[in-house]
C-alpha positions in Angstrom: 10.9 9.5 -0.5 7.7 9.7 -2.5 6.9 6.0 -2.6 5.1 3.5 -0.5 8.2 1.5 -0.7 6.8 -1.2 1.5 5.3 -4.0 -0.8 4.7 -7.7 -0.7 6.4 -10.8 -2.0 10.1 -10.6 -2.7 11.0 -8.6 -5.8 14.5 -8.1 -7.0 15.9 -4.6 -6.9 17.1 -3.1 -10.2 20.8 -2.6 -10.6 20.3 0.8 -12.2 17.8 3.4 -11.6 16.1 4.8 -14.8 17.1 8.4 -15.2 15.1 9.2 -18.3 11.4 8.8 -19.3 12.5 6.4 -22.1 14.4 4.2 -19.6 11.4 4.1 -17.2 9.0 3.1 -20.0 11.5 0.3 -21.1 11.6 -0.9 -17.4 7.8 -1.0 -17.3 7.6 -2.8 -20.7 9.9 -5.5 -19.4 7.3 -6.3 -16.7 4.8 -7.8 -19.2 2.0 -6.9 -16.8 -1.4 -5.4 -17.7 -1.0 -3.0 -14.8 2.4 -1.9 -16.2 0.8 -1.3 -19.6 -1.8 1.0 -18.0 0.9 2.9 -16.2 2.9 3.3 -19.4 -0.2 4.8 -21.2 -0.7 7.2 -18.3 2.9 8.2 -18.1 3.2 8.8 -21.9 0.1 11.1 -21.7 2.0 13.4 -19.4 3.8 16.4 -20.9 7.5 15.9 -21.4 8.4 18.3 -18.5 6.2 16.4 -16.1 7.6 13.0 -17.3 11.1 14.2 -16.3 9.9 15.6 -13.0 8.1 12.3 -12.4 11.5 10.4 -12.8 13.1 12.9 -10.4 10.5 12.1 -7.7 11.0 8.4 -8.1 14.8 8.8 -7.5 14.8 11.4 -4.7 15.3 9.8 -1.3 14.9 13.1 0.5 11.2 12.8 -0.1 11.0 9.6 1.9 10.6 11.3 5.3 7.9 13.6 4.0 6.1 10.6 2.6 6.3 8.6 5.8 5.1 11.6 7.9 2.0 11.7 5.7 1.4 8.0 5.9 1.5 8.1 9.7 -0.9 11.0 10.1 -3.6 9.5 12.4 -6.5 11.4 10.9 -5.7 12.5 7.3 -7.3 10.3 4.6 -5.3 12.2 1.9 -2.0 14.0 2.2 -0.6 16.3 -0.6 3.1 16.8 -1.1 5.3 18.7 -3.6 2.7 21.4 -4.3 0.2 18.8 -5.3 2.4 16.7 -7.6 2.3 13.8 -5.0 -0.8 12.5 -3.3 -1.0 9.8 -0.7 -4.4 8.2 -0.2 -5.6 6.0 2.7 -8.6 3.8 1.9 -10.6 1.1 3.7 -13.5 -1.1 2.7 -15.9 -3.6 4.4 -17.5 -6.5 2.5 -19.7 -9.5 3.2 -18.7 -12.9 1.8 -21.9 -14.6 3.0 -24.5 -13.5 5.5 -27.5 -14.5 7.4 -29.2 -11.3 8.4 -26.5 -9.3 10.3 -24.4 -12.4 11.0 -22.0 -14.2 8.7 -18.6 -14.1 7.0 -17.1 -10.7 6.4 -13.9 -9.1 5.1 -12.3 -5.7 5.4 -9.1 -4.2 4.0 -6.9 -1.1 4.5 -4.6 0.3 1.9 -2.2 3.2 1.3 -1.5 4.4 -2.2 1.1 6.9 -3.6 0.3 8.8 -6.8 2.6 11.1 -8.8 0.8 13.4 -11.2 -2.3 11.2 -10.7 -0.5 8.0 -11.6 -0.5 5.3 -8.9 3.0 4.1 -8.4 2.7 2.0 -5.2 -0.1 0.5 -3.2 0.1 -1.7 -0.1 -3.1 -3.5 1.1 -3.9 -5.7 4.1 -7.1 -7.4 4.7 -8.8 -9.9 7.1 -11.5 -12.4 6.5 -13.6 -13.3 9.6 -17.0 -14.4 11.0 -19.4 -12.7 13.3 -22.8 -13.1 15.0 -25.1 -10.0 15.1 -23.1 -8.8 18.2 -19.7 -10.5 18.3 -16.7 -11.5 16.3 -16.4 -15.3 16.6 -13.6 -16.4 14.2 -10.7 -15.1 12.1 -10.2 -17.1 8.9 -7.0 -15.4 8.0 -5.4 -12.3 6.6 -4.1 -11.4 3.2 -1.7 -8.8 1.8 -1.1 -7.5 -1.7 0.8 -4.7 -3.4 1.5 -2.8 -6.6 4.9 -1.4 -7.3 6.0 0.7 -10.3 9.1 2.1 -8.6 12.4 0.8 -9.8 15.5 0.0 -7.6 13.4 -1.6 -4.9 13.1 -5.0 -3.3 10.4 -6.0 -0.8 9.1 -8.7 1.4 6.5 -9.0 4.2 6.5 -11.2 7.3 3.9 -13.9 7.8 0.5 -12.4 8.6 -0.6 -12.6 12.2 -4.3 -12.9 13.0 -6.3 -12.7 16.3 -9.5 -11.6 18.0 -8.9 -8.8 20.6 -10.3 -9.1 24.1 -13.5 -7.6 25.2 -14.8 -5.0 24.9 -13.1 -4.6 21.6 -13.8 -8.1 20.2 -12.2 -7.2 16.8 -10.8 -9.4 14.2 -7.1 -8.3 13.6 -4.5 -9.0 10.9 -1.0 -7.6 11.0 2.2 -7.9 9.0 5.5 -6.0 8.7 6.6 -4.8 5.3 10.4 -4.6 4.8 11.8 -2.7 1.9 15.2 -1.6 0.5 15.6 1.3 -1.9 18.9 1.3 -3.7 19.8 4.9 -2.9 18.1 5.2 0.5 18.5 2.1 2.6 16.3 -0.4 4.5 13.1 0.4 6.4 10.3 -1.5 8.0 6.6 -0.6 8.5 3.9 -2.3 10.5 0.6 -2.7 8.8 -2.5 -3.5 10.8 -6.3 -3.7 10.1 -9.1 -4.6 12.5 -12.9 -4.9 12.3 -16.0 -6.2 14.2 -19.5 -7.3 13.3 -20.2 -3.8 11.9 -17.3 -3.8 9.5 -14.0 -1.8 9.4 -12.9 -0.2 12.6 -9.3 0.9 12.1 -6.1 0.4 10.2 -2.6 1.9 10.1 0.8 1.8 8.5 3.7 3.0 10.6 7.5 2.7 10.9 8.9 0.2 13.3 
C-alpha cells in the first residue's frame, strides 16, 4: 500500500472509499482543515489522468508491502516506487530549546512521509525533548508524536510514548511508540517508531513492522 497508514490519535475510518477525483476532493473539503485546503489545491493542479491514477494508488492494498519494504530500508533516505509516482522520504532534525554553551535543553524528531505525484498524503513524526551537559544526556522530559493523513478509509491510534536514557556508552535519550492502523480494504497493522539522540543531537530513528 502506498500510504504511511500509521498515524496518531484515533480517527474514524470512512465507510466508503472515494473512487473518483470529485469524491476525494469532497472528502477533503469536509475536513475543514488548512492542510486539507492545500492538498485540494495541489490535487486539482494535477492533470485529469494523474488525478485518477492518484485515486487508484490510494485504494490499492497491493502497494502496501512495497511501501513497508521502502520504509524499513536501513540506509535509504528516499525510496521511489511506481516509476517515480510515489516517493517515501525519511527526515530527521535536531534543535535546541535553550542552551548554555554546548549544554542545555534539546529536541530531535524523526519522520516518514509518503508523497504521490509530489503531494504529501501521510506523515508520521516522533520526537523527544531532553537535557544534556557538554558530554552526557542527563534527563528526558518526554516524547511527542504527530501525524498528517489525507488517505480515506483509515483509522489510527498510537500507544502511550515510552521515554528513557540508554545505558553507557550510548547514553542516548529515547522515545518510542507503536502506531496501529486499519485500512478498510487491507486490514490491521502495527509499526514501532523510535528516535534517539545524545548531547550532539540526532543519532538514529526507525519505523518498522511489529
